[in-house]
Wavefront OBJ file of the C-alpha trace (Angstrom):
o trace
v 11.822 -15.194 -24.893
v 8.589 -13.363 -24.106
v 8.603 -9.709 -23.108
v 7.804 -8.890 -19.467
v 4.960 -6.793 -18.162
v 6.316 -3.720 -16.398
v 4.317 -1.852 -13.776
v 4.526 1.859 -12.997
v 6.501 1.140 -9.828
v 8.970 -1.065 -11.729
v 9.642 1.623 -14.317
v 9.949 4.246 -11.584
v 12.550 2.174 -9.774
v 14.491 1.456 -12.986
v 14.684 5.162 -13.730
v 15.739 6.063 -10.169
v 18.428 3.367 -10.331
v 19.607 4.693 -13.715
v 19.170 1.142 -14.977
v 19.631 2.269 -18.573
v 23.383 2.550 -18.077
v 23.899 -0.250 -15.548
v 26.316 -2.801 -17.025
v 25.553 -5.282 -14.247
v 21.872 -5.194 -15.136
v 22.769 -5.473 -18.796
v 24.632 -8.710 -18.121
v 22.019 -10.223 -15.800
v 18.829 -9.056 -17.495
v 19.683 -8.000 -21.055
v 16.150 -8.009 -22.376
v 14.618 -6.039 -19.527
v 17.433 -3.504 -19.432
v 17.179 -3.043 -23.189
v 13.439 -2.493 -22.984
v 13.757 -0.176 -19.990
v 16.549 1.723 -21.718
v 14.490 2.398 -24.802
v 11.634 3.532 -22.586
v 13.660 5.837 -20.348
v 14.017 8.490 -23.029
v 10.283 8.921 -23.380
v 9.853 8.978 -19.603
v 12.364 11.806 -19.242
v 10.454 13.770 -21.864
v 6.999 13.157 -20.441
v 7.553 13.381 -16.686
v 9.332 15.713 -14.355
v 12.425 14.177 -12.836
v 11.165 14.800 -9.282
v 8.192 12.510 -9.862
v 10.464 9.481 -10.138
v 12.489 10.072 -6.992
v 12.090 8.355 -3.649
v 10.485 10.775 -1.209
v 12.540 11.744 1.827
v 11.714 14.080 4.682
v 14.009 17.092 5.179
v 17.043 16.156 7.286
v 16.038 18.620 10.016
v 12.791 16.673 10.422
v 14.192 13.157 10.697
v 14.970 13.109 14.438
v 12.693 14.119 17.343
v 13.685 17.255 19.287
v 15.603 17.102 22.563
v 13.504 16.794 25.723
v 15.365 17.260 29.029
v 14.210 14.512 31.370
v 14.939 16.386 34.601
v 12.784 19.391 33.759
v 8.973 19.367 33.415
v 7.691 20.545 30.059
v 5.533 23.661 30.044
v 5.757 24.922 26.453
v 3.591 23.273 23.827
v 5.426 22.628 20.594
v 5.025 20.477 17.490
v 7.432 18.024 15.865
v 7.342 15.803 12.791
v 7.047 12.119 13.677
v 8.808 10.479 10.752
v 7.601 6.961 11.572
v 3.962 8.132 11.540
v 4.500 10.809 8.867
v 2.480 13.335 10.824
v 3.046 16.403 13.011
v 2.405 15.767 16.708
v 2.336 17.974 19.838
v 4.656 17.638 22.818
v 5.637 19.577 25.944
v 9.153 20.878 26.431
v 11.072 23.101 28.821
v 13.389 24.337 26.057
v 12.583 27.776 24.681
v 15.565 28.054 22.356
v 15.150 27.257 18.678
v 16.040 23.673 17.785
v 15.588 21.314 14.863
v 12.182 19.716 14.317
v 10.491 21.938 16.878
v 7.717 24.330 15.848
v 5.319 26.631 17.637
v 2.332 25.561 15.537
v 1.100 22.555 13.614
v 0.837 24.680 10.487
v 4.542 25.553 10.662
v 5.424 21.900 11.201
v 3.356 20.849 8.194
v 4.878 23.536 5.997
v 8.493 22.749 6.895
v 8.392 18.964 7.315
v 5.256 17.174 6.227
v 4.560 18.948 2.965
v 8.142 18.649 1.614
v 8.097 14.954 2.554
v 4.715 14.299 0.904
v 5.602 16.186 -2.270
v 2.672 16.274 -4.699
v 0.583 14.359 -2.141
v 0.465 17.529 -0.025
v -0.721 19.786 -2.853
v -4.146 21.364 -2.222
v -7.277 20.130 -3.918
v -7.666 21.747 -7.330
v -11.438 22.211 -7.504
v -11.504 25.580 -9.262
v -13.998 25.777 -12.114
v -12.497 26.432 -15.562
v -14.979 24.474 -17.666
v -18.746 24.204 -17.568
v -18.609 20.436 -17.274
v -16.904 18.836 -14.278
v -15.770 15.251 -13.814
v -15.113 13.032 -10.841
v -11.495 12.841 -9.720
v -9.612 11.884 -6.571
v -7.018 13.710 -4.504
v -4.907 12.739 -1.508
v -5.926 14.684 1.594
v -2.777 14.978 3.746
v -4.821 15.861 6.846
v -7.028 12.756 6.760
v -4.486 10.570 4.911
v -7.189 9.371 2.564
v -7.869 9.461 -1.150
v -11.044 11.526 -1.423
v -13.488 12.185 -4.238
v -14.014 15.665 -5.656
v -15.281 17.396 -8.804
v -12.490 18.460 -11.135
v -13.260 21.690 -12.981
v -10.673 21.399 -15.741
v -8.124 23.884 -14.374
v -4.454 23.138 -14.861
v -2.443 23.075 -11.676
v -0.896 20.590 -9.285
v -0.560 16.854 -9.848
v -2.505 15.814 -6.731
v -5.227 14.831 -9.166
v -6.044 11.201 -9.973
v -8.648 9.517 -12.145
v -9.144 6.506 -9.862
v -8.656 5.716 -6.146
v -6.071 3.111 -7.132
v -3.967 5.685 -8.995
v -4.103 7.898 -5.913
v -3.050 5.045 -3.626
v -0.215 3.996 -5.913
v 1.314 7.482 -5.718
v 0.465 8.451 -2.124
v -0.264 5.167 -0.357
v 3.052 5.222 1.531
v 1.581 7.941 3.776
v -1.614 6.045 4.647
v -1.808 4.581 8.155
v -4.263 1.784 7.337
v -2.276 -0.746 5.291
v -5.478 -2.647 4.522
v -6.606 0.155 2.195
v -3.460 -0.030 0.075
v -3.574 -1.836 -3.281
v -1.731 -5.125 -3.552
v 1.602 -4.533 -5.315
v 3.764 -7.404 -6.503
v 6.984 -5.343 -6.264
v 9.767 -4.329 -8.621
v 12.237 -7.222 -8.816
v 12.142 -10.597 -10.523
v 11.926 -13.382 -7.935
v 8.734 -15.126 -6.799
v 7.694 -15.535 -3.188
v 4.144 -16.266 -2.058
v 2.758 -13.466 0.114
v -0.734 -12.381 1.108
v -2.449 -9.028 0.710
v -5.888 -7.670 1.535
v -8.182 -6.771 -1.360
v -10.820 -4.319 -0.047
v -12.917 -4.726 -3.196
v -13.638 -8.347 -2.277
v -13.068 -7.939 1.488
v -10.709 -10.899 1.335
v -7.041 -11.791 1.638
v -5.426 -12.959 -1.584
v -2.219 -14.837 -2.324
v 0.193 -13.163 -4.747
v 3.736 -13.636 -6.021
v 5.956 -11.015 -4.403
v 8.987 -10.215 -6.544
v 11.366 -9.521 -3.666
v 11.625 -5.719 -3.452
v 9.417 -2.653 -3.607
v 5.671 -2.930 -3.133
v 4.010 -1.572 -0.008
v 2.991 -2.577 3.515
v -0.071 -4.536 2.372
v 2.177 -7.562 2.307
v 1.920 -10.395 4.842
v 3.965 -13.561 5.218
v 0.942 -15.745 6.013
v -2.774 -15.782 5.330
v -3.408 -15.780 9.072
v -1.464 -12.530 9.517
v -3.441 -10.901 6.724
v -6.801 -12.046 8.087
v -6.113 -10.975 11.667
v -4.854 -7.563 10.513
v -7.475 -6.703 7.897
v -10.409 -9.149 8.037
v -11.024 -10.065 11.660
v -14.703 -10.808 10.987
v -14.051 -13.058 7.997
v -15.734 -16.457 8.089
v -12.380 -17.898 7.011
v -11.001 -16.965 10.433
v -13.800 -18.585 12.436
v -12.733 -21.531 14.555
v -13.885 -24.944 13.368
v -12.924 -28.022 15.317
v -11.800 -30.871 13.134
v -13.129 -34.328 13.934
v -11.501 -37.347 12.331
v -13.777 -40.053 13.735
v -14.452 -42.409 10.858
v -18.017 -43.262 11.840
v -19.345 -39.709 11.586
v -20.763 -39.485 8.099
v -21.684 -35.819 7.540
v -18.691 -34.650 5.462
v -17.914 -30.941 5.066
v -14.895 -28.677 4.650
v -13.370 -25.820 6.608
v -10.502 -23.416 6.006
v -7.339 -23.601 8.105
v -5.767 -20.087 8.031
v -2.542 -21.278 9.663
v -1.823 -23.729 6.833
v -3.757 -21.876 4.118
v -5.643 -24.960 3.032
v -9.174 -26.312 2.974
v -9.520 -29.431 5.084
v -12.077 -32.173 5.254
v -13.926 -32.936 8.459
v -16.685 -35.306 9.608
v -19.375 -34.519 12.112
v -22.228 -36.535 13.568
v -24.727 -33.877 12.548
v -24.553 -31.674 9.484
v -23.295 -28.338 10.785
v -24.637 -24.924 9.819
v -23.124 -23.337 6.745
v -23.212 -19.837 5.292
v -21.475 -16.462 5.605
v -21.241 -16.687 9.417
v -19.570 -20.074 9.534
v -16.243 -21.545 8.479
v -17.991 -24.562 7.023
v -18.462 -25.401 3.342
v -20.337 -28.185 1.517
v -17.413 -28.945 -0.825
v -13.749 -28.108 -1.267
v -14.308 -25.933 -4.352
v -16.572 -23.562 -2.439
v -14.083 -23.401 0.417
v -11.205 -22.548 -1.924
v -13.288 -19.992 -3.825
v -14.101 -18.058 -0.659
v -10.948 -18.428 1.434
v -8.091 -19.154 -0.979
v -8.364 -16.328 -3.477
v -5.445 -15.565 -5.803
v -4.621 -11.997 -6.725
v -4.615 -10.991 -10.388
v -2.264 -7.989 -10.774
v -3.107 -5.155 -13.112
v -0.923 -4.942 -16.183
v 0.183 -1.398 -16.836
v 2.665 -1.588 -19.697
v 3.366 -4.104 -22.390
v 6.545 -3.638 -24.376
v 6.498 -5.902 -27.484
l 1 2 3 4 5 6 7 8 9 10 11 12 13 14 15 16 17 18 19 20 21 22 23 24 25 26 27 28 29 30 31 32 33 34 35 36 37 38 39 40 41 42 43 44 45 46 47 48 49 50 51 52 53 54 55 56 57 58 59 60 61 62 63 64 65 66 67 68 69 70 71 72 73 74 75 76 77 78 79 80 81 82 83 84 85 86 87 88 89 90 91 92 93 94 95 96 97 98 99 100 101 102 103 104 105 106 107 108 109 110 111 112 113 114 115 116 117 118 119 120 121 122 123 124 125 126 127 128 129 130 131 132 133 134 135 136 137 138 139 140 141 142 143 144 145 146 147 148 149 150 151 152 153 154 155 156 157 158 159 160 161 162 163 164 165 166 167 168 169 170 171 172 173 174 175 176 177 178 179 180 181 182 183 184 185 186 187 188 189 190 191 192 193 194 195 196 197 198 199 200 201 202 203 204 205 206 207 208 209 210 211 212 213 214 215 216 217 218 219 220 221 222 223 224 225 226 227 228 229 230 231 232 233 234 235 236 237 238 239 240 241 242 243 244 245 246 247 248 249 250 251 252 253 254 255 256 257 258 259 260 261 262 263 264 265 266 267 268 269 270 271 272 273 274 275 276 277 278 279 280 281 282 283 284 285 286 287 288 289 290 291 292 293 294 295 296 297 298 299 300 301 302
């Protein structure tokens, strides 16, 4: 039996589940539990325990504050919108102190957003401790983006990543635009075809979702992925199929609803190229519109 490839997210979930001592997992997946169990010891030594926990907002920040409907609001306050993971203003008539109600955005961020974000809310560490700097990335909680900066070699917080992908893997759950998230296959062991957007190729790709974990860059159909993240893609352009046998100019087009390249015949040879959902052969159609995602392999345990 060959050893599995385990991603960072898989190992994180195994540790948070305490999979090393789970007898049920031992019975169902003896090899994986054995491998994870031998690896847990080194993880506990190398990483802080908090890094492997699911992030939760403080309980006082989970529900919106009370707003009396029969009284017009005249006091501007701020509350933490858990669904949007951001602090937002509102008007209220209540002057008394209540949960998830702050007089300033800064106070809301300090008490709700920053504890929820964890290391993703740490400030940029751009102090200069060495003569030579190097390019790094940090998650900016105000813009909700992974941004480039020059790392000066100073020790400090862990909001410091070598690549944009590493930044997104740790802090992507707080990003509003799902199309900028990396495609993640998940943490379990089943296989279900899903579709995710790959910004590097500006295309939607099919991948095998394992059934749990992952992120929001995960669509049930190719059409959903294209309409959400690639509205200008040639693969989404409408092409009318014509099945008349006597029209001899054969070409192919992509059907996003069925995720397949289909043959069509037209009286005249139609225009082809980046602006058109029309291809000279099926291989070219599949290459452009039916990409398959190749996941990165993080760990190999022999």
